[in-house]
C-alpha angles and dihedrals in degrees: 000000000000121000124254091245094056092047091053093051092051092052092050092050092051092049092050092049092051091051091051092050090049091051091052092048092050092049092051096045100040116119115262113251118249114262110255114249134178091278094046101041114121125241123226088270092057093251119125111263115245117254112261114255112235111247112235114226113259108253114240120220111226114233113262115266105249089206098048109137095017118128119223089247091055091049092051090049090063089062096057131080115198123204120239119196104227093207098042114013112201126222090236089068092055090045090055089065099040100038103028100029092237107181103197138050134197121209104223137183124027131303133186092179098103136224101310095053092048091048089053091050092050091048089057088062101036089053088065091065110111142138088271099048107036104356085260091296113147120245127252102235107200137177142162107259101156097131134241113043093356107061117120099184123058138144132071111002096020125095123227098248117208123232118277089250090058091045089055090063090064125086108266092238091053091048090053090054091050092048090051088059093046090049092052089054090054092047091052088057093050097257114139103170128052116195090219162131108064110223097178113137108226122189107237094224093058100033094110090054093051103092102190100045120002097043092057095041092242095142124094092231129302106278134060088244089063101034100048102052095040097045090046091049090053089050094048092052093050092047091049087063095049097261118123122217138220118213111214159244104359127226087014141275095209097109103042120108097205136051118249091213093061106020136058125217095035106173138179111203096178112051115096134194092264097036121144088246088061091050090057089060090046088059091051091051091048089053089059108267108170096193131046124187119214121214124232095226119114116243107203094191090056109029118348093184102061140037108251093255090058096040121108087195092058099038107031096023104041106020100035102030107024097037098027093230112169098171132094121305114204126185126233110249110310097174107074102002110127091220094069102038094105087071122064118243088252092054093047092056095045094045091051094055093041090055092054099263122140111198126045109206116213096171104143101041116030092180092081094060096086092056091047093051093048092049093051092049092048094049094046091048092059103031118058093192091054090045088055089052089052090053091049092053094044090054091051091050092048091049090053091050090050089053088056090051 
């Protein structure tokens, strides 16, 4: 018979073995722990880290619409320039602002009345600016004050400006000083835009046979080395007095043998897209010109189907793309000029905007402005692409006015 001590040891051993087996079974059969993820990872304190909160994208505020609140009629009015006879202003010119929302005037003709009389005339138009007429936007008040044979404003307060050819014989720095004085005279009369200087490149040997430019000594010499520094000096002087300038007549009238104002079918068969005459304008643009005037001659080597002012090749292709010009493109006169009479006033306005131009100049005959305004409104109302072009041009015009302050 076994002893009590041995029996006790056997029992203890069996119990220990059973516990060990149970421990092994529990370890094998225990549930697997969940894999730690970003939401279940432990912090340094042993507590689970909080789930990250998704960051909402920061809302972006769209830029304000510069044309919010403008009617289509008011927009179109910013693209028209109505002529005002400085000696005998017609009611139709005033009606253009009040009835057709025209936002710009051109002082045309010739006056010997002096600064005070011109300032009174200008005040008669600027007083028409209101929320109803031009959305309160000031007018561009333009004129031709080149000098010599092309000087609209004379009399007390205005200098007798020499021709551009005479100006080109001055040192450029001296010319800039003189132009600063001439610009101050314009500003005192309420004029803020001079449709000058002429940057047409005229061959010296044919200047006398060039009716629009050479014959009247409107060119600043006969080479780019003369034209560029002197025309730019004239521009810098005007701008120093708060008067903006318009370099003209792109891509150049220096080779034509007829005048677009008085003749139809005026054609240049020589000038090309990369002509030296074009490079002269490129230099004017590089110097900061904010306005460029397009001619109404036809350039067969560039676009034989359209006058330059109506040509997408000239305006969008050459001015905008080739030269990188992002300022205001204004036509030469397209109201009474013989060169454009085969198109109706309505067609002239629409073709200008379609080509990429911004301002339609009706300087010589203000009676056509109503038809032009109606045509632009009608086309923009039915053609979204054209309406977008109108908006583009209006924004450029408003930016130019802002630059003038």
